C-alpha positions as CSV (number, residue, x, y, z in Angstrom):
1,M,3.4,-3.8,-9.6
2,A,0.9,-1.4,-8.0
3,K,-1.0,-3.1,-5.0
4,D,-4.4,-1.5,-5.7
5,Q,-4.1,-0.7,-9.7
6,N,-3.0,-3.0,-12.6
7,L,-0.6,-0.1,-14.0
8,P,1.8,-1.3,-16.5
9,P,5.7,-0.5,-16.1
10,D,5.3,2.7,-18.4
11,A,2.5,4.1,-16.0
12,L,4.7,3.4,-13.1
13,W,7.9,5.0,-14.6
14,Q,5.7,7.8,-15.5
15,A,4.8,8.3,-11.8
16,V,8.4,8.6,-10.9
17,L,9.3,11.3,-13.6
18,D,6.3,13.0,-12.4
19,R,7.1,12.3,-8.5
20,N,3.6,11.7,-8.0
21,P,2.9,11.9,-4.4
22,A,-1.1,10.2,-5.2
23,L,1.0,6.7,-5.3
24,D,3.3,6.8,-2.8
25,G,2.1,3.6,-0.9
26,Q,0.9,1.9,-4.1
27,F,4.2,0.9,-4.9
28,C,8.1,1.7,-5.2
29,Y,11.1,1.2,-6.9
30,G,14.5,0.2,-6.9
31,V,17.6,1.3,-8.6
32,R,20.4,-1.1,-9.4
33,T,22.8,0.8,-9.6
34,T,22.6,2.4,-5.9
35,G,21.1,-0.9,-4.3
36,V,18.4,1.5,-2.9
37,Y,14.6,1.8,-3.1
38,C,12.3,4.6,-3.3
39,R,8.6,6.1,-2.9
40,P,7.4,7.2,-6.7
41,S,7.5,10.9,-4.8
42,C,11.3,10.7,-4.0
43,P,13.1,14.2,-4.5
44,S,16.5,12.4,-5.2
45,R,17.8,12.6,-8.8
46,R,16.3,10.3,-11.1
47,A,17.9,7.0,-12.2
48,K,17.9,5.8,-15.7
49,R,14.9,3.8,-16.7
50,E,17.3,0.6,-17.5
51,N,18.3,0.4,-14.0
52,V,15.0,0.7,-12.2
53,T,12.9,-2.4,-10.6
54,F,9.1,-2.2,-9.6
55,F,8.2,-3.4,-6.7
56,A,4.3,-3.8,-5.0
57,D,5.6,-2.8,-1.3
58,P,9.0,-2.0,0.7
59,D,8.8,-5.9,1.7
60,A,9.2,-7.0,-1.9
61,A,12.1,-4.8,-2.6
62,E,14.0,-5.7,0.4
63,A,13.4,-9.0,0.0
64,A,15.2,-8.6,-3.6
65,G,18.2,-7.0,-2.0
66,F,17.5,-3.3,-2.0
67,R,17.9,-0.8,1.4
68,P,15.2,1.7,2.1
69,C,16.2,5.6,0.6
70,L,17.2,7.7,3.6
71,R,16.0,10.7,1.8
72,C,12.2,9.8,1.2
73,H,12.0,7.0,4.1
74,P,9.5,4.8,1.8
75,R,8.9,2.8,4.7
76,A,7.3,5.7,6.8
77,Q,3.8,7.2,6.6
78,T,3.6,9.2,3.6
79,P,3.0,12.9,3.7
80,M,-0.7,12.9,2.5
81,Q,-1.5,10.0,5.2
82,A,0.1,12.4,8.1
83,N,-1.9,15.5,7.0
84,A,-5.0,13.2,7.2
85,E,-4.2,12.0,10.5
86,L,-3.6,15.3,11.8
87,I,-6.9,16.9,10.4
88,A,-8.6,13.6,11.6
89,A,-7.3,14.8,15.3
90,A,-8.8,18.5,14.4
91,C,-12.2,17.2,13.8
92,R,-12.2,15.2,16.9
93,M,-11.2,18.2,18.8
94,I,-14.0,20.6,16.9
95,E,-16.5,17.8,17.9
96,D,-15.4,17.8,21.4
97,A,-15.2,21.2,22.3
98,D,-18.1,23.5,24.2
99,A,-17.7,26.3,22.2
100,P,-15.9,26.9,18.4
101,L,-12.3,27.1,18.3
102,P,-10.7,29.6,16.6
103,T,-8.8,28.4,13.4
104,A,-5.7,29.7,14.9
105,D,-5.8,27.7,18.0
106,L,-6.6,24.5,16.0
107,A,-3.6,25.1,14.0
108,A,-1.6,25.8,17.0
109,R,-2.7,22.3,19.0
110,I,-1.7,20.2,16.0
111,G,1.6,21.8,15.1
112,L,0.4,23.5,11.5
113,S,0.9,27.0,10.6
114,R,-2.8,28.7,10.4
115,F,-2.5,29.0,6.5
116,H,-1.3,25.6,6.0
117,F,-3.8,23.7,8.4
118,H,-6.7,25.6,6.4
119,R,-5.5,24.6,3.3
120,Q,-4.9,20.6,4.4
121,F,-8.2,20.6,6.4
122,K,-9.9,21.9,3.2
123,A,-8.5,19.2,1.2
124,V,-9.1,16.4,3.4
125,T,-12.5,17.3,4.3
126,G,-13.8,19.2,1.8
127,M,-14.9,21.9,4.4
128,T,-13.3,24.8,6.0
129,P,-12.9,24.4,9.6
130,R,-15.2,26.9,10.2
131,A,-17.9,25.2,7.7
132,Y,-17.3,22.0,9.5
133,A,-17.9,23.6,13.0
134,A,-21.0,25.1,11.8
135,A,-22.1,21.7,10.2
136,H,-21.6,20.2,13.7
137,R,-22.9,22.3,15.6
138,A,-25.8,22.2,13.4
139,D,-26.0,18.5,13.8
140,R,-25.9,18.6,17.6
141,M,-29.2,21.6,17.1
142,R,-31.4,19.2,15.3
143,R,-30.7,16.4,17.9
144,G,-31.2,18.9,20.4
145,L,-34.2,20.0,19.6
146,Q,-35.5,16.4,19.9
147,D,-34.3,15.8,23.3
148,H,-34.5,19.0,25.0
149,A,-37.8,20.5,27.0
150,S,-36.9,24.0,25.3
151,V,-35.5,25.4,22.2
152,T,-33.3,27.4,24.4
153,G,-31.8,24.9,26.4
154,A,-31.0,23.1,22.7
155,I,-29.1,26.2,21.6
156,Y,-26.9,26.9,24.5
157,D,-26.3,23.0,24.8
158,A,-25.3,23.2,20.7
159,G,-22.7,25.3,21.4
160,F,-24.2,28.7,20.5
161,N,-23.1,31.7,23.0
162,S,-26.5,33.2,22.4
163,S,-29.9,32.6,21.2
164,S,-29.9,35.5,18.7
165,R,-26.8,34.0,16.9
166,F,-28.6,31.0,16.5
167,Y,-31.9,32.6,15.1
168,A,-30.0,34.4,12.7
169,T,-28.7,31.4,11.1
170,A,-31.7,29.1,11.8
171,D,-33.4,29.1,8.3
172,Q,-29.9,27.8,6.9
173,I,-29.4,25.2,9.7
174,L,-32.7,23.8,10.3
175,G,-34.2,24.6,6.9
176,M,-37.4,25.9,8.7
177,A,-38.1,27.6,12.2
178,P,-37.2,25.6,15.3
179,D,-40.7,25.0,16.6
180,T,-41.5,24.0,12.9
181,Y,-38.3,21.3,13.4
182,R,-39.5,20.0,16.4
183,K,-42.9,19.2,15.0
184,G,-41.6,17.2,12.4
185,G,-41.8,20.2,9.5
186,A,-45.3,20.7,10.4
187,D,-46.7,23.5,8.2
188,S,-43.5,23.7,5.9
189,E,-43.9,23.2,2.4
190,I,-42.5,20.8,0.0
191,R,-43.0,21.0,-3.8
192,F,-42.6,18.1,-5.7
193,A,-43.1,16.2,-9.5
194,I,-43.1,13.0,-10.7
195,A,-41.6,12.5,-14.3
196,Q,-40.4,9.3,-16.4
197,C,-36.9,9.0,-17.6
198,A,-34.6,6.4,-19.0
199,L,-34.1,4.7,-16.1
200,G,-38.2,4.5,-15.0
201,A,-39.9,6.8,-12.6
202,I,-37.9,9.9,-11.2
203,L,-39.5,12.2,-8.0
204,V,-37.8,15.3,-7.7
205,A,-38.6,17.4,-4.2
206,A,-37.5,21.0,-3.1
207,S,-38.2,23.0,-0.4
208,D,-37.7,26.8,-0.2
209,R,-34.1,26.6,0.3
210,G,-33.7,23.8,-2.8
211,I,-33.6,20.6,-4.0
212,C,-34.3,18.5,-0.9
213,A,-34.8,14.5,-2.5
214,I,-34.3,12.7,-6.0
215,S,-35.5,9.5,-6.0
216,M,-35.8,7.0,-8.8
217,G,-37.8,3.5,-8.7
218,D,-40.3,1.3,-10.9
219,A,-43.3,3.1,-10.4
220,P,-44.7,6.7,-9.0
221,Q,-46.4,5.6,-5.7
222,P,-43.6,4.1,-3.8
223,L,-41.8,7.3,-4.5
224,L,-44.7,9.5,-3.5
225,T,-44.9,7.0,-0.3
226,E,-41.1,7.2,0.9
227,L,-41.3,11.3,0.1
228,Q,-44.5,11.2,2.8
229,E,-42.2,9.4,5.0
230,M,-39.1,11.8,4.7
231,F,-41.4,14.8,5.6
232,P,-44.4,13.3,7.6
233,K,-45.8,16.7,8.5
234,A,-45.2,19.1,5.8
235,R,-47.8,20.3,3.1
236,L,-46.4,18.2,-0.1
237,I,-47.5,20.8,-3.2
238,G,-47.6,19.2,-6.3
239,G,-45.4,21.3,-9.1
240,D,-46.5,23.6,-11.3
241,A,-45.0,24.8,-14.9
242,A,-41.6,26.3,-13.5
243,F,-41.1,23.4,-11.0
244,D,-41.8,20.9,-14.1
245,L,-38.3,23.1,-15.7
246,L,-36.5,22.1,-12.6
247,V,-37.3,18.6,-13.3
248,A,-36.5,18.6,-16.4
249,Q,-33.0,19.8,-15.8
250,V,-32.7,16.8,-13.4
251,V,-34.0,14.2,-15.7
252,G,-31.4,15.8,-18.5
253,F,-28.4,15.2,-15.9
254,V,-29.5,11.4,-15.6
255,E,-29.6,11.3,-19.1
256,A,-26.4,13.0,-19.9
257,P,-23.7,13.5,-16.3
258,Q,-21.4,15.4,-18.4
259,I,-23.5,18.1,-18.4
260,G,-23.1,19.1,-14.7
261,L,-26.4,20.0,-12.1
262,D,-26.0,23.7,-11.3
263,L,-29.1,23.9,-9.2
264,P,-29.4,24.7,-5.2
265,L,-29.4,21.8,-3.2
266,D,-31.3,21.7,0.2
267,I,-28.5,19.1,1.9
268,R,-29.4,17.9,5.4
269,G,-27.1,15.5,7.5
270,T,-24.4,15.1,10.2
271,A,-21.0,16.7,10.0
272,F,-19.7,13.2,9.0
273,Q,-22.6,12.6,6.5
274,Q,-21.3,15.9,5.0
275,R,-18.0,15.2,4.8
276,V,-18.6,12.2,2.8
277,W,-21.4,13.6,0.4
278,Q,-18.7,16.5,-0.5
279,A,-16.2,13.7,-1.5
280,L,-18.9,12.2,-3.5
281,R,-19.2,15.6,-5.2
282,D,-15.7,15.9,-5.7
283,L,-15.8,12.6,-8.0
284,R,-16.2,13.3,-11.7
285,P,-18.5,11.7,-14.2
286,G,-16.7,8.4,-15.0
287,E,-14.6,8.2,-11.8
288,T,-15.0,5.6,-8.9
289,A,-14.1,5.1,-5.3
290,S,-14.3,2.4,-3.1
291,Y,-15.9,3.0,0.6
292,A,-12.1,2.7,1.7
293,D,-11.0,5.4,-0.4
294,I,-13.4,8.0,0.5
295,A,-12.8,7.0,4.3
296,R,-9.0,8.1,3.4
297,R,-10.1,11.1,1.4
298,I,-12.1,12.8,4.5
299,G,-9.4,11.9,7.2
300,A,-11.0,8.9,8.4
301,P,-9.4,5.5,7.2
302,D,-11.5,3.3,9.8
303,A,-14.5,4.8,9.1
304,T,-15.5,2.4,6.2
305,R,-18.8,1.5,7.6
306,A,-19.8,5.2,8.4
307,V,-19.1,6.1,4.8
308,A,-21.1,3.6,3.6
309,G,-24.1,4.4,6.1
310,A,-23.5,8.1,4.9
311,C,-24.0,6.7,1.4
312,A,-27.2,4.9,2.4
313,A,-28.4,8.2,3.9
314,N,-28.4,9.8,0.7
315,R,-31.8,11.1,-0.5
316,L,-30.0,13.2,-3.5
317,A,-29.7,10.5,-6.4
318,V,-27.2,11.8,-8.9
319,A,-27.0,15.3,-7.0
320,I,-24.9,13.6,-4.5
321,P,-23.2,10.8,-7.1
322,C,-23.2,8.1,-4.4
323,H,-23.8,5.2,-7.7
324,R,-19.6,6.2,-7.8
325,V,-19.0,4.1,-5.0
326,V,-17.9,0.6,-6.0
327,R,-16.6,-2.3,-4.1
328,A,-12.3,-2.5,-3.7
329,D,-12.4,-4.7,-6.6
330,G,-14.3,-2.7,-8.7
331,A,-17.7,-4.6,-8.6
332,I,-21.0,-2.6,-8.6
333,S,-23.0,-3.4,-5.5
334,G,-25.1,-1.9,-2.9
335,Y,-26.9,1.3,-4.3
336,R,-30.8,2.7,-2.5
337,W,-32.3,2.8,-6.0
338,G,-31.1,-0.4,-7.4
339,V,-27.9,-2.2,-8.7
340,A,-29.1,-2.2,-12.5
341,R,-29.6,1.7,-12.0
342,K,-26.3,2.1,-10.5
343,R,-24.6,0.1,-13.4
344,A,-26.6,2.1,-16.0
345,L,-25.7,5.6,-14.3
346,L,-21.8,4.5,-14.6
347,Q,-22.2,3.2,-17.9
348,R,-23.6,6.5,-19.4
349,E,-20.8,8.2,-17.6
350,A,-18.0,5.8,-19.3
351,D,-19.8,6.7,-22.9
């Protein structure tokens, strides 16, 4: 039986027929006629079904008298795990570098071709190497603006080669001018509106770049107070008729997640948080994952707690679907806007 899934034998056999690499490490199978056991994705000639026995792990297969396949090496690290570790190493190189590293140089350092590296990096992190470097540099810039006495010093410490290059992308990185950011968002404008949906009160707020907050609660006033704490020095402006249409789209998405939410988002977070949030957005309606699953998907298998922290820091309910993260045993717990709402959202997606 598979480790983490209660899969019936027919499903396990189908994974063998499909040579499904996604289930490598979840189970292995032994062939009685050869005395060998393999991982699901083994490229060897398929055995007959009546000669196959399934095991939860290599230890169980060897206890039953089978020996490991010399072609797929079922005790070795899977290709997916190996790629995730390589990409995690590349992420650390990007984060430790004083200046942006060319993609070709990164690929060469970890021993992959430029094309294969680029494809694997995006598959693991949900971002291109260039986008990941930009997100990390933006995070350094935001921290630097809070710590430095001058904007110029923060620009160079963040890894920008010139101030003109930073100012060309300042609005995209900060969502506002650097001096405004240093002053806690003073003089910036945030439009908002509060409506009712099946899950209670819902607040939607947007900057010039897109939706920057979606919150849910039992009453409107706590949601407004939370928005004021998020943007303490910004000008909060009640939405007009056009903004109400945007809010209606968000409410419609809450009621029927399958319709999708095709609206611009103003996503502000660290490079790590953005990797987690992108992995969450890659989950389909009705699909769930554990914190450990998300950590593995972004190439940081030991960062389960940090993944949980990124979920807790999410300001965009439903748009970044942290409600699709469940405990390893499938239990529902831990949601910024209430476990009952999390359960209701998952039920809507399952219907």
